[in-house]
Backbone as a printed PyTorch tensor [residue, N CA C, xyz], in Angstrom:
tensor([[[-21.0150,  11.2650,  -6.2990],
         [-20.2420,  10.2040,  -6.9160],
         [-21.1090,   8.9560,  -6.9490]],

        [[-21.2330,   8.3420,  -8.0880],
         [-22.0920,   7.1700,  -8.2060],
         [-21.3760,   5.9340,  -7.6800]],

        [[-22.1680,   4.9750,  -7.2560],
         [-21.5670,   3.7570,  -6.7020],
         [-20.8510,   2.9520,  -7.7720]],

        [[-21.2300,   3.1240,  -9.0320],
         [-20.5750,   2.3620, -10.0910],
         [-19.1580,   2.8630, -10.3420]],

        [[-18.8690,   4.1390,  -9.9970],
         [-17.5220,   4.6510, -10.2150],
         [-16.5940,   4.3300,  -9.0500]],

        [[-17.1490,   3.8080,  -7.9760],
         [-16.3320,   3.4570,  -6.8150],
         [-15.5710,   2.1600,  -7.1010]],

        [[-14.3540,   2.1100,  -6.6790],
         [-13.5370,   0.9130,  -6.8480],
         [-13.9200,  -0.0770,  -5.7590]],

        [[-14.2440,  -1.2660,  -6.1540],
         [-14.5930,  -2.3140,  -5.1850],
         [-13.3200,  -3.0270,  -4.7760]],

        [[-13.0440,  -3.0460,  -3.4900],
         [-11.8240,  -3.6820,  -2.9950],
         [-12.1900,  -5.0110,  -2.3570]],

        [[-11.2750,  -5.9450,  -2.4070],
         [-11.5380,  -7.2410,  -1.7840],
         [-11.8030,  -7.0860,  -0.2970]],

        [[-12.5480,  -8.0270,   0.2440],
         [-12.9320,  -7.9870,   1.6480],
         [-11.7170,  -7.9130,   2.5650]],

        [[-10.6680,  -8.6800,   2.2950],
         [ -9.4850,  -8.6600,   3.1430],
         [ -8.8640,  -7.2640,   3.1520]],

        [[ -8.7840,  -6.6460,   1.9810],
         [ -8.2250,  -5.2960,   1.8980],
         [ -9.1030,  -4.3190,   2.6680]],

        [[-10.4200,  -4.4850,   2.5800],
         [-11.3430,  -3.6270,   3.3230],
         [-11.1080,  -3.7810,   4.8120]],

        [[-10.9340,  -5.0070,   5.2480],
         [-10.7420,  -5.2780,   6.6690],
         [ -9.4300,  -4.6530,   7.1590]],

        [[ -8.3660,  -4.8220,   6.3900],
         [ -7.0670,  -4.2620,   6.7680],
         [ -7.1290,  -2.7350,   6.7490]],

        [[ -7.7490,  -2.1710,   5.7220],
         [ -7.8830,  -0.7140,   5.6320],
         [ -8.6700,  -0.1700,   6.8100]],

        [[ -9.7150,  -0.8860,   7.2050],
         [-10.5190,  -0.4630,   8.3520],
         [ -9.6870,  -0.5190,   9.6210]],

        [[ -8.9110,  -1.5860,   9.7760],
         [ -8.0460,  -1.7110,  10.9570],
         [ -7.0700,  -0.5380,  11.0350]],

        [[ -6.4720,  -0.1830,   9.9040],
         [ -5.5250,   0.9320,   9.8670],
         [ -6.2430,   2.2370,  10.2140]],

        [[ -7.4060,   2.4390,   9.6290],
         [ -8.1860,   3.6490,   9.9060],
         [ -8.5000,   3.7630,  11.3910]],

        [[ -8.9380,   2.6800,  11.9840],
         [ -9.2910,   2.7060,  13.4030],
         [ -8.0520,   2.8390,  14.2870]],

        [[ -6.9280,   2.2990,  13.8340],
         [ -5.6900,   2.3920,  14.6070],
         [ -5.1570,   3.8250,  14.6390]],

        [[ -5.5060,   4.6220,  13.6170],
         [ -5.0600,   6.0170,  13.5920],
         [ -5.6290,   6.7920,  14.7760]],

        [[ -6.7740,   6.3210,  15.2820],
         [ -7.3190,   6.9040,  16.4980],
         [ -8.0840,   8.2010,  16.3240]],

        [[ -8.2650,   8.6600,  15.1060],
         [ -9.0340,   9.8930,  14.9170],
         [-10.5120,   9.5750,  15.0730]],

        [[-11.1780,  10.3780,  15.8550],
         [-12.6110,  10.1810,  16.0590],
         [-13.3840,  10.9810,  15.0210]],

        [[-13.8030,  10.2850,  13.9860],
         [-14.6160,  10.9060,  12.9360],
         [-15.9040,  10.1120,  12.8240]],

        [[-16.9180,  10.7150,  12.2190],
         [-18.1540,   9.9480,  12.0170],
         [-17.9170,   8.6570,  11.2230]],

        [[-16.9960,   8.7020,  10.2600],
         [-16.7360,   7.5020,   9.4660],
         [-16.0380,   6.4330,  10.2980]],

        [[-15.1040,   6.8420,  11.1570],
         [-14.4140,   5.8710,  12.0210],
         [-15.4220,   5.2090,  12.9590]],

        [[-16.3340,   5.9970,  13.5030],
         [-17.3810,   5.4420,  14.3800],
         [-18.2630,   4.4760,  13.5900]],

        [[-18.6250,   4.8620,  12.3760],
         [-19.4140,   3.9800,  11.5020],
         [-18.6680,   2.6620,  11.2670]],

        [[-17.3600,   2.7490,  10.9940],
         [-16.5630,   1.5370,  10.7340],
         [-16.5150,   0.6360,  11.9590]],

        [[-16.3790,   1.2260,  13.1340],
         [-16.3720,   0.4400,  14.3720],
         [-17.6810,  -0.3430,  14.5040]],

        [[-18.7920,   0.3610,  14.3240],
         [-20.1100,  -0.2860,  14.4170],
         [-20.2800,  -1.3420,  13.3300]],

        [[-19.8640,  -0.9870,  12.1320],
         [-19.9810,  -1.9160,  11.0080],
         [-19.2230,  -3.2080,  11.2950]],

        [[-17.9680,  -3.0800,  11.7230],
         [-17.1420,  -4.2650,  11.9630],
         [-17.7700,  -5.1740,  13.0160]],

        [[-18.3170,  -4.5860,  14.0810],
         [-18.9600,  -5.3950,  15.1190],
         [-20.1520,  -6.1660,  14.5500]],

        [[-21.0080,  -5.4740,  13.8260],
         [-22.1850,  -6.1220,  13.2440],
         [-21.7800,  -7.1410,  12.1890]],

        [[-20.7980,  -6.7710,  11.3460],
         [-20.3460,  -7.6670,  10.2880],
         [-19.8030,  -8.9660,  10.8740]],

        [[-18.9650,  -8.8550,  11.9190],
         [-18.4040, -10.0650,  12.5390],
         [-19.4960, -10.9620,  13.0960]],

        [[-20.5070, -10.3650,  13.7040],
         [-21.6210, -11.1470,  14.2580],
         [-22.3720, -11.8630,  13.1190]],

        [[-22.6700, -11.1230,  12.0400],
         [-23.3630, -11.7390,  10.9010],
         [-22.4910, -12.8200,  10.2570]],

        [[-21.2180, -12.5440,  10.1220],
         [-20.2990, -13.5050,   9.5130],
         [-20.2260, -14.7940,  10.3420]],

        [[-20.2010, -14.6480,  11.6610],
         [-20.1510, -15.8220,  12.5520],
         [-21.4090, -16.6700,  12.3730]],

        [[-22.5520, -16.0150,  12.2910],
         [-23.7990, -16.7570,  12.1160],
         [-23.8580, -17.4430,  10.7560]],

        [[-23.4050, -16.7720,   9.7200],
         [-23.3710, -17.3800,   8.3770],
         [-22.4180, -18.5700,   8.3780]],

        [[-21.2650, -18.4180,   9.0430],
         [-20.3120, -19.5350,   9.1080],
         [-20.9480, -20.7290,   9.8090]],

        [[-21.7140, -20.4710,  10.8650],
         [-22.4180, -21.5550,  11.5570],
         [-23.3970, -22.2590,  10.6230]],

        [[-24.1370, -21.4860,   9.8320],
         [-25.0630, -22.0780,   8.8580],
         [-24.2980, -22.8720,   7.7990]],

        [[-23.1870, -22.3480,   7.3290],
         [-22.3780, -23.0580,   6.3350],
         [-21.9080, -24.4040,   6.8830]],

        [[-21.4660, -24.3810,   8.1480],
         [-20.9960, -25.6240,   8.7710],
         [-22.1440, -26.6450,   8.8520]],

        [[-23.3240, -26.1920,   9.2280],
         [-24.4750, -27.1110,   9.3270],
         [-24.8380, -27.6840,   7.9640]],

        [[-24.8530, -26.8260,   6.9430],
         [-25.2010, -27.2960,   5.5970],
         [-24.1470, -28.2750,   5.0910]],

        [[-22.8700, -27.9950,   5.3400],
         [-21.8060, -28.9250,   4.9290],
         [-21.9720, -30.2740,   5.6230]],

        [[-22.2780, -30.2260,   6.9030],
         [-22.4660, -31.4690,   7.6530],
         [-23.6450, -32.2610,   7.0950]],

        [[-24.7450, -31.5640,   6.7970],
         [-25.9070, -32.2490,   6.2080],
         [-25.5530, -32.8240,   4.8420]],

        [[-24.8460, -32.0570,   4.0670],
         [-24.4650, -32.5190,   2.7320],
         [-23.5660, -33.7450,   2.8270]],

        [[-22.6150, -33.7120,   3.7580],
         [-21.7060, -34.8460,   3.9530],
         [-22.4980, -36.0810,   4.4110]],

        [[-23.4240, -35.8770,   5.3840],
         [-24.2400, -37.0010,   5.8580],
         [-25.0580, -37.5950,   4.7110]],

        [[-25.5740, -36.7380,   3.8860],
         [-26.4260, -37.1880,   2.7850],
         [-25.6240, -37.9100,   1.7050]],

        [[-24.4740, -37.3620,   1.3210],
         [-23.7170, -37.9310,   0.1990],
         [-22.7630, -39.0340,   0.6130]],

        [[-22.0410, -38.8650,   1.7050],
         [-21.0500, -39.8650,   2.0900],
         [-21.6500, -40.9730,   2.9400]],

        [[-22.4200, -40.5760,   3.8960],
         [-22.9320, -41.5710,   4.8370],
         [-24.3090, -42.0930,   4.4590]],

        [[-24.8840, -41.4650,   3.4650],
         [-26.2380, -41.8540,   3.0240],
         [-27.2050, -41.9450,   4.2040]],

        [[-27.0530, -40.9780,   5.1160],
         [-27.9110, -40.9620,   6.3050],
         [-29.2100, -40.2650,   5.9650]],

        [[-30.2050, -40.6570,   6.7010],
         [-31.4770, -39.9490,   6.6040],
         [-31.3690, -38.6820,   7.4320]],

        [[-31.8410, -37.5950,   6.8760],
         [-31.7710, -36.3130,   7.5660],
         [-33.1810, -35.9270,   7.9660]],

        [[-33.2840, -35.5020,   9.1870],
         [-34.6100, -35.0890,   9.6630],
         [-35.0020, -33.8020,   8.9520]],

        [[-36.2000, -33.7530,   8.5230],
         [-36.6870, -32.5730,   7.7960],
         [-36.7580, -31.3490,   8.6910]],

        [[-36.9050, -31.5730,  10.0190],
         [-36.9560, -30.4370,  10.9400],
         [-35.6390, -29.6580,  10.9110]],

        [[-34.5170, -30.4050,  10.7850],
         [-33.1980, -29.7460,  10.7450],
         [-33.1090, -28.8690,   9.5020]],

        [[-33.5860, -29.4090,   8.3660],
         [-33.5610, -28.6410,   7.1180],
         [-34.4280, -27.3920,   7.2680]],

        [[-35.5810, -27.5250,   7.8940],
         [-36.4820, -26.3830,   8.0870],
         [-35.8460, -25.3380,   8.9910]],

        [[-35.1550, -25.8060,  10.0490],
         [-34.4920, -24.8670,  10.9660],
         [-33.3910, -24.0770,  10.2430]],

        [[-32.6020, -24.7880,   9.4450],
         [-31.5130, -24.1220,   8.7050],
         [-32.0990, -23.1250,   7.7150]],

        [[-33.1350, -23.5420,   7.0100],
         [-33.7740, -22.6560,   6.0400],
         [-34.3670, -21.4300,   6.7260]],

        [[-35.0230, -21.6380,   7.8740],
         [-35.6140, -20.5360,   8.6240],
         [-34.5210, -19.5610,   9.0920]],

        [[-33.4410, -20.1210,   9.6300],
         [-32.3290, -19.2920,  10.1070],
         [-31.6950, -18.5310,   8.9450]],

        [[-31.6010, -19.1880,   7.8030],
         [-31.0350, -18.5540,   6.6220],
         [-31.9010, -17.3670,   6.1720]],

        [[-33.2100, -17.5410,   6.2160],
         [-34.1230, -16.4590,   5.8500],
         [-34.0170, -15.2960,   6.8450]],

        [[-33.8890, -15.6250,   8.1350],
         [-33.7040, -14.5860,   9.1480],
         [-32.3940, -13.8190,   8.9040]],

        [[-31.3610, -14.5590,   8.5540],
         [-30.0710, -13.9270,   8.2660],
         [-30.1830, -12.9800,   7.0730]],

        [[-30.9480, -13.4080,   6.0770],
         [-31.1360, -12.5660,   4.8990],
         [-31.7960, -11.2470,   5.2910]],

        [[-32.7750, -11.2950,   6.1900],
         [-33.4550, -10.0850,   6.6570],
         [-32.4700,  -9.2100,   7.4340]],

        [[-31.6670,  -9.8140,   8.2830],
         [-30.6870,  -9.0500,   9.0700],
         [-29.6370,  -8.3910,   8.1670]],

        [[-29.1480,  -9.1530,   7.2060],
         [-28.1340,  -8.6160,   6.2880],
         [-28.7310,  -7.4810,   5.4610]],

        [[-29.9460,  -7.6760,   4.9760],
         [-30.6110,  -6.6260,   4.1880],
         [-30.8170,  -5.3720,   5.0370]],

        [[-31.1980,  -5.5410,   6.2980],
         [-31.3910,  -4.3870,   7.1830],
         [-30.0550,  -3.6750,   7.4190]],

        [[-29.0100,  -4.4470,   7.6390],
         [-27.6920,  -3.8440,   7.8530],
         [-27.2210,  -3.1320,   6.5780]],

        [[-27.4470,  -3.7620,   5.4390],
         [-27.0840,  -3.1450,   4.1630],
         [-27.8230,  -1.8270,   3.9910]],

        [[-29.0960,  -1.8380,   4.3020],
         [-29.9250,  -0.6390,   4.1680],
         [-29.4230,   0.4790,   5.0830]],

        [[-29.0600,   0.1440,   6.3260],
         [-28.5760,   1.1760,   7.2430],
         [-27.2230,   1.7300,   6.7850]],

        [[-26.3730,   0.8730,   6.2330],
         [-25.0920,   1.3380,   5.7060],
         [-25.3410,   2.2140,   4.4760]],

        [[-26.2430,   1.7920,   3.6220],
         [-26.5640,   2.5490,   2.4100],
         [-27.1100,   3.9380,   2.7470]],

        [[-27.8820,   4.0340,   3.8350],
         [-28.4500,   5.3240,   4.2360],
         [-27.3570,   6.3150,   4.6390]],

        [[-26.2140,   5.8300,   5.0630],
         [-25.1070,   6.7010,   5.4650],
         [-24.3720,   7.3070,   4.2720]],

        [[-24.6250,   6.7910,   3.0950],
         [-23.9080,   7.2310,   1.8940],
         [-23.9780,   8.7530,   1.7120]],

        [[-25.1610,   9.3360,   1.7980],
         [-25.2870,  10.7750,   1.5370],
         [-24.4910,  11.5920,   2.5510]],

        [[-24.4850,  11.1550,   3.7970],
         [-23.7130,  11.8610,   4.8270],
         [-22.2280,  11.8050,   4.4900]],

        [[-21.7510,  10.6110,   4.1820],
         [-20.3220,  10.4540,   3.8940],
         [-19.9300,  11.1110,   2.5800]],

        [[-20.7950,  11.0580,   1.5780],
         [-20.4630,  11.6840,   0.2950],
         [-20.2780,  13.1900,   0.4570]],

        [[-21.0760,  13.7980,   1.3230],
         [-20.9270,  15.2300,   1.5750],
         [-19.5550,  15.5130,   2.2080]],

        [[-19.1840,  14.7090,   3.1910],
         [-17.8840,  14.8690,   3.8500],
         [-16.7590,  14.5990,   2.8550]],

        [[-16.9130,  13.5380,   2.0580],
         [-15.8820,  13.1990,   1.0770],
         [-15.7230,  14.3080,   0.0490]],

        [[-16.8390,  14.8900,  -0.3880],
         [-16.7810,  15.9720,  -1.3760],
         [-16.0190,  17.1640,  -0.8090]],

        [[-16.2860,  17.4850,   0.4630],
         [-15.5500,  18.5750,   1.1090],
         [-14.0610,  18.2410,   1.1780]],

        [[-13.7620,  16.9910,   1.4960],
         [-12.3650,  16.5680,   1.5770],
         [-11.7110,  16.6250,   0.2010]],

        [[-12.4190,  16.1390,  -0.8320],
         [-11.8770,  16.2010,  -2.1920],
         [-11.6130,  17.6500,  -2.5840]],

        [[-12.5510,  18.5470,  -2.2360],
         [-12.4030,  19.9560,  -2.5870],
         [-11.1930,  20.5560,  -1.8700]],

        [[-11.0270,  20.2140,  -0.5860],
         [ -9.8800,  20.7150,   0.1680],
         [ -8.5830,  20.2050,  -0.4460]],

        [[ -8.5530,  18.9230,  -0.7840],
         [ -7.3530,  18.3390,  -1.3940],
         [ -7.0870,  18.9910,  -2.7510]],

        [[ -8.1340,  19.1930,  -3.5470],
         [ -7.9620,  19.8370,  -4.8600],
         [ -7.4160,  21.2550,  -4.6890]],

        [[ -7.9350,  21.9770,  -3.7010],
         [ -7.4380,  23.3300,  -3.4400],
         [ -5.9650,  23.2910,  -3.0180]],

        [[ -5.6230,  22.3660,  -2.1370],
         [ -4.2330,  22.2470,  -1.6980],
         [ -3.3170,  21.8950,  -2.8710]],

        [[ -3.7800,  21.0040,  -3.7470],
         [ -2.9750,  20.6330,  -4.9170],
         [ -2.7860,  21.8350,  -5.8400]],

        [[ -3.8590,  22.6080,  -6.0130],
         [ -3.7860,  23.7960,  -6.8720],
         [ -2.7900,  24.8080,  -6.3060]],

        [[ -2.8540,  25.0400,  -5.0000],
         [ -1.9310,  25.9760,  -4.3470],
         [ -0.5000,  25.4670,  -4.4830]],

        [[ -0.3140,  24.1730,  -4.2490],
         [  1.0200,  23.5660,  -4.3440],
         [  1.5980,  23.7380,  -5.7500]],

        [[  0.7930,  23.4330,  -6.7620],
         [  1.2550,  23.5750,  -8.1540],
         [  1.5650,  25.0340,  -8.4690]],

        [[  0.7450,  25.9660,  -7.9400],
         [  0.9960,  27.3950,  -8.1560],
         [  2.3120,  27.8040,  -7.5000]],

        [[  2.6020,  27.2530,  -6.3240],
         [  3.8650,  27.5540,  -5.6490],
         [  5.0460,  27.0830,  -6.4950]],

        [[  4.9520,  25.8590,  -7.0240],
         [  6.0280,  25.3570,  -7.8820],
         [  6.1880,  26.2440,  -9.1130]],

        [[  5.0550,  26.6440,  -9.7020],
         [  5.0830,  27.4970, -10.8810],
         [  5.7400,  28.8330, -10.5540]],

        [[  5.3780,  29.4330,  -9.4050],
         [  5.9720,  30.7000,  -8.9860],
         [  7.4820,  30.5780,  -8.8460]],

        [[  7.9330,  29.4900,  -8.2180],
         [  9.3710,  29.2940,  -8.0310],
         [ 10.0840,  29.0940,  -9.3640]],

        [[  9.4480,  28.3430, -10.2710],
         [ 10.0530,  28.1640, -11.5970],
         [ 10.1380,  29.4890, -12.3420]],

        [[  9.1030,  30.3160, -12.1790],
         [  9.1020,  31.6180, -12.8360],
         [ 10.2230,  32.5010, -12.2730]],

        [[ 10.3830,  32.5070, -10.9330],
         [ 11.4780,  33.2650, -10.3240],
         [ 12.8320,  32.7430, -10.8040]],

        [[ 12.9310,  31.4280, -10.9010],
         [ 14.1890,  30.8330, -11.3570],
         [ 14.4880,  31.2600, -12.7910]],

        [[ 13.4280,  31.3020, -13.6240],
         [ 13.5970,  31.7120, -15.0140],
         [ 13.9950,  33.1920, -15.0870]],

        [[ 13.3520,  34.0430, -14.2790],
         [ 13.7090,  35.4620, -14.2510],
         [ 15.1560,  35.6350, -13.8000]],

        [[ 15.5550,  34.8850, -12.7870],
         [ 16.9340,  34.9690, -12.3010],
         [ 17.9110,  34.5210, -13.3750]],

        [[ 17.5360,  33.4910, -14.1170],
         [ 18.3890,  33.0080, -15.2040],
         [ 18.5580,  34.0930, -16.2640]],

        [[ 17.4720,  34.7970, -16.5800],
         [ 17.5500,  35.8940, -17.5580],
         [ 18.4670,  37.0050, -17.0420]],

        [[ 18.3340,  37.3320, -15.7490],
         [ 19.1960,  38.3620, -15.1590],
         [ 20.6660,  37.9420, -15.2160]],

        [[ 20.9160,  36.6880, -14.9310],
         [ 22.2900,  36.1770, -14.9810],
         [ 22.8400,  36.2920, -16.4020]],

        [[ 22.0300,  35.9100, -17.3780],
         [ 22.4580,  35.9800, -18.7780],
         [ 22.7400,  37.4230, -19.1890]],

        [[ 21.8380,  38.3310, -18.8380],
         [ 22.0210,  39.7470, -19.1960],
         [ 23.2770,  40.2950, -18.5250]],

        [[ 23.4510,  39.9720, -17.2420],
         [ 24.6240,  40.4490, -16.5100],
         [ 25.9100,  39.9380, -17.1530]],

        [[ 25.9100,  38.6770, -17.5380],
         [ 27.1020,  38.1180, -18.2000],
         [ 27.3540,  38.8100, -19.5420]],

        [[ 26.2540,  39.1830, -20.2420],
         [ 26.4120,  39.8110, -21.5520],
         [ 26.9170,  41.2460, -21.4330]],

        [[ 26.4810,  41.9860, -20.4110],
         [ 26.9070,  43.3900, -20.3180],
         [ 28.1870,  43.5710, -19.5070]],

        [[ 28.6200,  42.5260, -18.8160],
         [ 29.8250,  42.6330, -17.9870],
         [ 31.0430,  43.1230, -18.7680]],

        [[ 31.3360,  42.6170, -19.9670],
         [ 32.5120,  43.1140, -20.6980],
         [ 32.4080,  44.6090, -21.0060]],

        [[ 31.2160,  45.0860, -21.3230],
         [ 31.0220,  46.5030, -21.6280],
         [ 31.2530,  47.3560, -20.3830]],

        [[ 30.7360,  46.8920, -19.2450],
         [ 30.9180,  47.6210, -17.9910],
         [ 32.3990,  47.6950, -17.6420]],

        [[ 33.1260,  46.5820, -17.7860],
         [ 34.5680,  46.5790, -17.5050],
         [ 35.3110,  47.5110, -18.4660]],

        [[ 34.8940,  47.4900, -19.7110],
         [ 35.5470,  48.3420, -20.7140],
         [ 35.3330,  49.8170, -20.3740]],

        [[ 34.1150,  50.1760, -20.0300],
         [ 33.8100,  51.5680, -19.6680],
         [ 34.5690,  51.9550, -18.4070]],

        [[ 34.6700,  51.0420, -17.4550],
         [ 35.4020,  51.3270, -16.2190],
         [ 36.8780,  51.5830, -16.5060]],

        [[ 37.4620,  50.8060, -17.4230],
         [ 38.8690,  51.0060, -17.7720],
         [ 39.0660,  52.3620, -18.4510]],

        [[ 38.1670,  52.7150, -19.3560],
         [ 38.2630,  54.0120, -20.0350],
         [ 38.1460,  55.1320, -19.0030]],

        [[ 37.2290,  54.9870, -18.0550],
         [ 37.0280,  56.0040, -17.0200],
         [ 38.2780,  56.1390, -16.1660]],

        [[ 38.9140,  55.0120, -15.8520],
         [ 40.1560,  55.0630, -15.0720],
         [ 41.2370,  55.8270, -15.8240]],

        [[ 41.3500,  55.6260, -17.1350],
         [ 42.3630,  56.3230, -17.9380],
         [ 42.0630,  57.8060, -18.0460]],

        [[ 40.7750,  58.1360, -18.1410],
         [ 40.3940,  59.5380, -18.2940],
         [ 40.3900,  60.2770, -16.9620]],

        [[ 40.2770,  59.5990, -15.9020],
         [ 40.1520,  60.2170, -14.5930],
         [ 41.3270,  61.1450, -14.2600]],

        [[ 42.5660,  60.7620, -14.4660],
         [ 43.6510,  61.7180, -14.1580],
         [ 43.5180,  63.0000, -14.9690]],

        [[ 43.1120,  62.9310, -16.2170],
         [ 42.9400,  64.1240, -17.0490],
         [ 41.8030,  64.9800, -16.5110]],

        [[ 40.6840,  64.3330, -16.0680],
         [ 39.5500,  65.0890, -15.5450],
         [ 39.9420,  65.8140, -14.2580]],

        [[ 40.7500,  65.1820, -13.4420],
         [ 41.1830,  65.8080, -12.1960],
         [ 42.0640,  67.0330, -12.4800]],

        [[ 42.9090,  66.9630, -13.5110],
         [ 43.7680,  68.1020, -13.8740],
         [ 42.9250,  69.2920, -14.2810]],

        [[ 41.8620,  69.0790, -15.0450],
         [ 41.0310,  70.1950, -15.4980],
         [ 40.2050,  70.7630, -14.3680]],

        [[ 39.9950,  70.0290, -13.3100],
         [ 39.2060,  70.5020, -12.1900],
         [ 40.0470,  71.2410, -11.1530]],

        [[ 41.3540,  71.1180, -11.2160],
         [ 42.2050,  71.7890, -10.2350],
         [ 42.0530,  73.2990, -10.3750]],

        [[ 41.8840,  74.0000,  -9.2520],
         [ 41.6680,  75.4520,  -9.3000],
         [ 42.8840,  76.2100,  -9.8640]],

        [[ 42.5980,  77.1960, -10.7440],
         [ 43.6430,  77.9940, -11.3820],
         [ 43.4670,  79.4650, -10.9650]],

        [[ 43.0620,  79.6210,  -9.7930],
         [ 42.9180,  81.0060,  -9.3550],
         [ 41.7260,  81.1530,  -8.4520]],

        [[ 41.5730,  82.3830,  -7.9590],
         [ 40.5080,  82.7040,  -7.0150],
         [ 39.1410,  82.5200,  -7.6450]],

        [[ 38.9740,  82.9150,  -8.8580],
         [ 37.6750,  82.8490,  -9.5500],
         [ 37.2120,  81.3920,  -9.6800]],

        [[ 38.0810,  80.4990, -10.0530],
         [ 37.7550,  79.0760, -10.2070],
         [ 37.4250,  78.4680,  -8.8550]],

        [[ 38.1780,  78.8780,  -7.8330],
         [ 37.9510,  78.3670,  -6.4850],
         [ 36.5440,  78.7430,  -6.0110]],

        [[ 36.0890,  79.9320,  -6.2790],
         [ 34.7670,  80.4170,  -5.9130],
         [ 33.6910,  79.6250,  -6.6540]],

        [[ 33.9000,  79.3780,  -7.9240],
         [ 32.9340,  78.6180,  -8.7110],
         [ 32.7660,  77.2040,  -8.1720]],

        [[ 33.8720,  76.6020,  -7.7420],
         [ 33.7980,  75.2520,  -7.1940],
         [ 33.0100,  75.2370,  -5.8910]],

        [[ 33.1890,  76.2850,  -5.0400],
         [ 32.4360,  76.3420,  -3.8010],
         [ 30.9470,  76.5100,  -4.0780]],

        [[ 30.6020,  77.3050,  -5.0400],
         [ 29.1930,  77.4980,  -5.4170],
         [ 28.6270,  76.1770,  -5.9390]],

        [[ 29.4320,  75.4940,  -6.7490],
         [ 29.0140,  74.2060,  -7.3000],
         [ 28.7760,  73.1970,  -6.1690]],

        [[ 29.7180,  73.1770,  -5.1780],
         [ 29.5700,  72.2720,  -4.0390],
         [ 28.3370,  72.6160,  -3.2170]],

        [[ 28.0680,  73.8930,  -3.0390],
         [ 26.8940,  74.3270,  -2.2640],
         [ 25.5970,  73.9140,  -2.9500]],

        [[ 25.5490,  74.0760,  -4.2410],
         [ 24.3170,  73.7060,  -4.9670],
         [ 24.0970,  72.1990,  -4.9540]],

        [[ 25.1810,  71.4250,  -4.9830],
         [ 25.0460,  69.9630,  -4.8910],
         [ 24.5230,  69.5660,  -3.5230]],

        [[ 25.0360,  70.2100,  -2.4560],
         [ 24.5920,  69.9020,  -1.1060],
         [ 23.1330,  70.2820,  -0.9220]],

        [[ 22.7100,  71.3790,  -1.5300],
         [ 21.3190,  71.8250,  -1.4180],
         [ 20.3870,  70.8470,  -2.1390]],

        [[ 20.8600,  70.2450,  -3.1990],
         [ 20.0250,  69.2980,  -3.9530],
         [ 19.8040,  68.0140,  -3.1630]],

        [[ 20.7290,  67.6580,  -2.3370],
         [ 20.6180,  66.4220,  -1.5670],
         [ 19.5940,  66.6200,  -0.5190]]])
């Protein structure tokens, strides 16, 4: 992932997000990196704030009070500012070097999330498909129900007649029924 596609968040949001990440308490390489980063960042920020205060004071003395400023003070501030630039650049470089490590972890995480999303969507699709199949079964059942009831009624009317024709009318018929019953039992 290129750095240009990354969303740049305001510093305050970064700080709050880092606080939340660290508060979660999970020990990951990124959480450890954030802990170290925040410590170094606060130290650099404090030193920059000190330089800002000195420059503001010099500017105020020069413009409001029209005071003469010793050139040594200007040289000290400039020297400290140059040292800060080296420290910030070194810190930036060390943070930048971590990019490849984190991008590998992030890619694995993105892949895991993508896989989970794919499985989740497939589960929803499966359930919708089952629901659709069930709906078709319900529709078919509703459509054939009148026919089944009609056939059942006809069978009920014919049943007394069928029983009359099956009643034994002699020894020969009785024997045939026993043979029929035996063959049915053998088939089971």
